[in-house]
N, C-alpha and C positions, 0 to 999 in steps of 0.2 A: 313358830307359826308366822306366815307373813301378814303384813298389813292389808286389812280390808279397806274397801272403798264403800262408803254409806251413801245412799240416797234415799228419797223418800219412799221408794217401792220396797226397800229391804230394811228400812229402820226399825220398824217393829220387831220382825223376826231378829235380826242380828243384835239389836241392841235391848230393847225392853224384854224380850223374852230369852235372852242369854242366860246359860247357865253358870257363866264366868263373869267376873268384873270386866267391864269395859271401858277403855281409855279412848275417848274421841278427840282428835286433833282437828279443830277448825282451821283452815289454812287457805291462802291464795297463791296462785303461781308467780304473781308478781311481787310478793312479800320477801323482803329480805331476811327478817328473823324466821320467817316459816322455813325459808330455804336452809337456815342454819340448823333448825330443829328437826327437819326431815331426816337425815342420817342417824340422828339419835334415836327419834321414834322407829326407824326401821330396825335398829340394833336391839332396842328395848323389846321390840316385838319377837326378834330371833331369839332372845335371851330369856323370855318369859312366856313359854308356850301355855302356862296355867292361866294366862290372861288373854282377852281379846283386844287387839289394838287397831284402830280404824281412823281414816281419815275422812274429813267432809270439806270439799271444795266449796267455799262460802259464794263463790260465783256462780257456780253450777246449781248450789242448793240453797237458794236464798230463803226459802220458807224455813228450812231446818235452822239456819243461822238466825233468822229472826225468833222462831220459837224459843231458841237457846239464849236469847238476848246477847248475841255476840256482837259487840261494839268495836272491839280491836282484835287483832291476830298477831300470832297464833293464841287461840283460846283452847285450853284443854278441859273436858269435862269428863267426870268419872260416873258410871252407872253400876250400881249393885242392886241385883233383884228388882231391875225396872225402874229405879230410883236414882236421882242425881245425889250422889253424896259428897262431891267435891268440885271445885272450878279453880283454874288458875291461868293466868296468861303470862305471855313471854316465853323466852327460851329457857330450857331447863336441862339439867344434867340427867343422867340415866337414874343414879341415885335418888335425886329429887322426884323423878316421875315415879319410882317405886314408892316413895313416901307419901305420894298422892293417893296410891291405891290403899 
């Protein structure tokens, strides 16, 4: 499955009402570590169709970043059944991402 791009208009449907666990990657285009994590996130999404993997641009979606208390990026947030279950910051390997879920 490819990576989704989340914004305020689709957040509720794609994240809160998802029938799969959701891994959100809060990022910015100018962020070096975000650029390092991006191909790992893309590969992770391709390797795990049983999960929903999505990105949120903190510059374009400031309200969602604020709601999730994103103070540093990249920040990863895992949702299951509409609830946040885990958070992490920084660059992670695919194995570490799977352990978050």
